[in-house]
C-alpha positions as CSV (number, residue, x, y, z in Angstrom):
1,M,0.0,0.0,0.0
2,I,1.4,3.4,-1.0
3,S,1.6,5.9,1.8
4,T,1.2,9.6,1.0
5,I,1.5,12.8,3.0
6,A,0.1,16.2,2.0
7,G,2.1,19.2,2.8
8,Q,0.9,22.7,3.7
9,S,1.9,23.8,0.2
10,G,-0.6,21.3,-1.3
11,R,2.1,19.1,-2.6
12,V,1.5,15.4,-2.1
13,Y,4.6,13.3,-1.1
14,V,4.8,9.6,-1.7
15,Q,6.6,7.9,1.2
16,C,9.6,5.8,0.1
17,E,12.3,3.9,2.1
18,A,13.4,4.9,5.6
19,L,16.7,6.6,5.4
20,Q,17.1,6.5,9.2
21,R,15.0,4.2,11.2
22,H,13.7,5.2,14.6
23,H,14.6,2.6,17.2
24,E,11.2,2.6,18.9
25,D,8.6,4.0,16.5
26,Y,8.9,3.4,12.8
27,R,6.6,6.4,12.1
28,L,9.2,8.7,13.6
29,S,11.9,7.5,11.1
30,V,13.4,9.8,8.5
31,F,11.9,8.9,5.1
32,K,12.7,9.7,1.5
33,A,9.8,11.1,-0.4
34,E,9.3,11.5,-4.1
35,P,6.5,13.7,-5.5
36,G,7.2,13.1,-9.2
37,S,10.8,13.2,-10.3
38,E,12.1,15.3,-7.3
39,S,13.4,13.9,-4.1
40,F,12.8,15.1,-0.5
41,V,13.0,13.8,3.0
42,F,10.4,14.1,5.7
43,E,10.3,13.3,9.4
44,R,7.8,13.6,12.2
45,V,9.1,15.4,15.3
46,P,7.9,16.3,18.8
47,R,5.4,19.2,18.9
48,S,7.8,21.4,20.8
49,F,10.6,20.8,18.3
50,Y,8.2,21.4,15.4
51,H,7.3,24.9,16.6
52,L,11.0,25.6,17.4
53,V,11.8,24.7,13.7
54,L,9.1,27.1,12.5
55,C,10.5,29.8,14.7
56,L,14.0,29.1,13.4
57,A,12.9,29.2,9.8
58,A,11.2,32.6,10.3
59,G,14.4,34.0,11.9
60,F,16.7,32.7,9.1
61,A,14.5,33.2,6.1
62,G,16.6,33.3,3.0
63,S,19.6,31.6,4.6
64,R,22.2,30.5,2.1
65,R,23.9,27.9,4.3
66,L,21.4,26.5,6.9
67,R,19.1,23.7,5.9
68,M,15.5,24.9,6.4
69,H,12.3,22.9,5.9
70,M,10.5,23.8,2.7
71,D,7.1,22.3,3.6
72,C,5.3,21.0,6.6
73,N,2.1,19.3,7.9
74,Q,1.0,20.7,11.3
75,K,-1.4,17.9,12.1
76,E,1.3,15.3,11.7
77,D,4.1,17.5,13.2
78,L,5.9,16.7,10.0
79,L,8.7,18.6,8.3
80,V,9.8,18.3,4.7
81,Y,13.4,19.1,3.6
82,P,15.4,19.0,0.4
83,Y,17.1,15.7,-0.3
84,F,20.9,15.6,-0.2
85,K,23.1,12.8,-1.5
86,G,25.1,12.3,1.7
87,T,27.0,13.8,4.6
88,L,30.4,15.5,4.6
89,L,31.8,12.6,6.7
90,A,30.7,10.0,4.2
91,F,31.8,12.1,1.2
92,L,35.3,12.6,2.5
93,W,35.6,8.9,3.4
94,E,34.5,7.9,-0.1
95,D,36.6,10.4,-2.0
96,P,40.0,10.8,-0.1
97,D,41.5,12.4,-3.3
98,L,39.2,15.5,-3.2
99,P,41.5,18.4,-4.0
100,L,42.5,20.6,-1.1
101,L,41.1,23.8,-2.6
102,E,37.6,22.1,-2.9
103,R,37.9,21.0,0.7
104,K,38.7,24.5,1.9
105,K,35.7,25.9,-0.1
106,T,33.4,23.4,1.6
107,L,34.8,24.2,5.0
108,R,34.3,27.9,4.5
109,R,30.6,27.2,3.8
110,V,30.4,25.5,7.1
111,G,32.0,28.5,8.8
112,E,29.5,30.8,7.0
113,A,26.6,28.6,8.4
114,I,28.0,29.0,11.9
115,Q,28.4,32.7,11.3
116,E,24.7,33.0,10.4
117,L,23.7,31.3,13.7
118,H,26.1,33.2,15.9
119,G,25.0,36.5,14.2
120,K,21.6,36.0,15.7
121,D,22.8,34.6,19.1
122,W,22.1,30.9,18.4
123,I,24.7,28.2,19.0
124,H,24.7,25.0,17.1
125,I,26.2,22.7,19.7
126,D,26.4,19.8,17.3
127,V,29.0,20.7,14.8
128,K,30.3,17.5,13.2
129,P,30.8,16.2,9.7
130,D,27.9,13.8,9.8
131,N,25.6,16.8,10.4
132,M,26.7,18.6,7.2
133,L,24.8,17.6,4.2
134,V,26.3,17.6,0.7
135,N,25.4,17.3,-2.9
136,W,28.0,17.2,-5.6
137,T,28.4,17.3,-9.4
138,C,31.1,15.8,-11.5
139,D,32.4,17.1,-14.8
140,K,33.8,15.1,-17.8
141,E,37.3,15.1,-16.3
142,G,36.0,13.7,-13.0
143,N,36.4,16.9,-11.0
144,K,33.8,17.3,-8.3
145,T,32.1,20.4,-7.1
146,V,30.5,20.3,-3.7
147,T,27.5,22.2,-2.4
148,L,26.8,22.0,1.3
149,E,24.2,22.9,3.9
150,D,24.2,22.6,7.7
151,G,21.9,19.9,8.8
152,K,20.8,20.7,12.4
153,S,20.5,23.5,14.9
154,R,19.1,23.3,18.4
155,Q,19.6,24.5,22.0
156,T,19.8,22.1,25.0
157,P,21.3,22.2,28.5
158,H,22.7,18.7,28.3
159,A,26.0,17.3,26.9
160,V,25.4,16.6,23.2
161,E,27.3,15.6,20.0
162,N,29.6,12.6,19.4
163,A,32.4,12.9,21.9
164,M,35.0,13.1,19.2
165,W,33.8,16.5,18.0
166,R,33.0,18.2,21.4
167,S,35.0,21.0,23.0
168,P,36.4,20.3,26.4
169,E,33.6,22.4,28.1
170,G,31.1,20.6,25.8
171,Q,32.0,17.3,27.4
172,T,30.6,18.6,30.7
173,G,27.4,20.0,29.2
174,R,28.0,23.2,31.2
175,S,29.1,26.7,30.0
176,V,28.6,25.7,26.4
177,T,28.8,28.9,24.3
178,K,29.5,30.1,20.7
179,A,33.2,29.3,21.5
180,S,32.3,25.6,21.8
181,D,31.1,25.7,18.2
182,I,34.4,27.1,17.2
183,F,36.4,24.3,18.8
184,S,34.2,21.7,17.1
185,F,34.5,23.5,13.8
186,I,38.3,23.4,13.8
187,L,38.2,19.7,14.6
188,V,36.1,19.2,11.5
189,C,38.6,21.3,9.5
190,I,41.5,19.2,10.8
191,Y,39.7,16.0,9.9
192,A,38.7,17.2,6.5
193,L,42.3,18.3,5.7
194,G,43.7,14.9,6.5
195,G,44.3,15.0,10.3
196,G,41.6,12.5,11.3
197,G,44.2,10.0,12.5
198,F,44.7,11.7,15.8
199,L,41.1,12.8,16.2
200,L,39.1,9.6,15.7
201,L,38.6,6.8,18.3
202,D,39.3,3.5,16.5
203,D,38.4,1.0,19.1
204,H,35.7,1.7,21.6
205,H,35.7,-1.9,22.8
206,E,39.4,-1.6,23.8
207,L,38.6,1.6,25.8
208,A,35.6,-0.1,27.5
209,N,37.8,-3.1,28.4
210,R,40.2,-0.7,30.1
211,G,37.4,1.1,31.9
212,I,37.9,4.3,30.0
213,A,35.0,6.4,28.7
214,P,35.3,7.9,25.2
215,E,34.8,11.4,26.8
216,Q,37.7,10.8,29.1
217,E,40.0,9.6,26.3
218,I,39.1,12.6,24.1
219,L,39.7,15.1,26.9
220,V,43.2,13.6,27.5
221,R,44.0,13.8,23.8
222,H,42.8,17.4,23.5
223,F,44.7,18.5,26.6
224,S,47.8,16.7,25.2
225,Y,47.5,18.4,21.8
226,F,46.3,21.8,22.8
227,G,47.2,22.2,26.5
228,P,48.1,22.8,29.1
229,A,44.6,23.3,30.4
230,P,44.2,26.9,31.7
231,E,42.2,28.1,34.7
232,G,39.9,29.8,32.4
233,L,38.5,26.4,31.3
234,F,37.6,25.4,34.9
235,K,36.0,28.5,36.3
236,P,32.8,28.6,34.1
237,V,32.0,24.9,34.6
238,N,30.8,25.6,38.1
239,S,30.8,21.9,39.1
240,E,33.2,20.5,41.6
241,D,32.9,17.0,40.1
242,W,33.4,18.1,36.6
243,C,36.3,20.4,37.5
244,S,37.9,17.4,39.2
245,A,37.4,15.3,36.1
246,L,38.9,18.0,33.9
247,K,41.9,18.5,36.1
248,A,42.5,14.7,36.3
249,A,42.4,14.4,32.5
250,S,44.8,17.4,32.3
251,E,47.3,15.8,34.7
252,I,47.3,12.6,32.7
253,A,47.9,14.6,29.5
254,D,50.7,16.6,31.1
255,E,52.4,13.3,32.1
256,A,52.0,12.0,28.5
257,V,53.6,15.1,27.1
258,K,56.6,14.8,29.4
259,E,57.3,11.4,27.8
260,Q,56.2,12.5,24.3
261,P,56.7,16.3,23.8
262,E,55.8,15.8,20.1
263,L,52.2,15.4,21.2
264,R,51.8,19.2,21.5
265,F,50.3,21.0,18.5
266,K,53.3,23.3,18.6
267,R,55.4,20.3,17.6
268,R,52.8,18.5,15.5
269,G,52.0,21.6,13.5
270,E,55.5,22.5,12.5
271,E,54.9,21.1,9.0
272,L,52.0,23.5,8.5
273,D,52.3,26.9,7.1
274,P,52.3,29.8,9.6
275,E,48.8,31.0,8.7
276,A,47.4,27.5,9.4
277,Q,49.2,27.2,12.7
278,N,48.0,30.6,13.8
279,M,44.3,29.9,12.9
280,I,44.3,26.5,14.6
281,S,46.0,27.8,17.7
282,G,43.3,30.5,18.1
283,M,40.4,28.1,17.5
284,T,41.7,25.4,19.9
285,N,42.5,27.8,22.8
286,L,41.3,25.8,25.8
287,D,40.1,29.0,27.5
288,P,36.7,29.5,25.8
289,L,36.8,33.3,26.5
290,A,40.1,33.6,24.7
291,R,39.0,31.4,21.7
292,T,38.7,33.0,18.3
293,T,35.3,34.1,17.2
294,I,33.7,32.9,14.0
295,Y,34.1,36.4,12.5
296,Q,37.8,36.4,13.2
297,V,38.0,32.9,11.8
298,L,36.4,33.8,8.5
299,M,38.6,36.9,8.2
300,H,41.8,34.9,8.6
301,Q,44.4,35.0,5.9
302,W,44.4,31.2,5.7
303,W,41.2,31.2,3.6
304,Q,42.9,33.3,1.0
305,E,45.7,30.8,0.3
306,D,45.2,28.5,-2.7
307,T,46.9,25.6,-1.0
């Protein structure tokens, strides 16, 4: 039996396969929909989120970088979005030879999406490559051109995101600010430019067997690379337990650096050009108040370089 949904626009959508199955209620899955020759996706969402999305769309009407719904059904709390071929994470995995210049163009579009949000005092809090939706075209010579939109935006008081892409303060779920988006954004940049080896956790089972939580491992890595951890990181957290956890991870990182000084970004980044080193250092400052803003990031000279 063919299932159809009518949007507020009057367009009728034929429900196709589930692109992302909901683990409890199949109706809440994300579905591909095809009215005629075009492709869309739709999903049913909680009523509170439905109204939040409508508010967001009104505030960002005409956005060039943020993915906004283009139709809806209020009775079903259903949102319809344009269909994208994949995520930035999958795209980079499948095409490791994508030219550097095209990667930089794509990353700049991510930065511009973050700038749109920050310009209206929103924070994304879930900046990661599998939340960045991409389409691409390929010419006769096999060269690809990528178009990108940011896939999600919300506000929450809890720790969110995949641990690998969180800022140190984001791991605590406290004092999360625009600066937290900046830290996550530079991690995405490092990954997209070939530095995923020291960002990604390869074996969660091994960590579990050693009694180490992914969040703890990521904190130690970030403190090792971008530390030492300053007092400015601890003060805003306002939790004795979390401050103790952060300081413990910082101490482990400091001991690791004593044995392997090359862990520090100052050493790891020596092969990068000075502009790249400068931009990364500002965006990974462990003191959120001292971290570079998105406006400073997009004005940085690094974006003007062709390589």
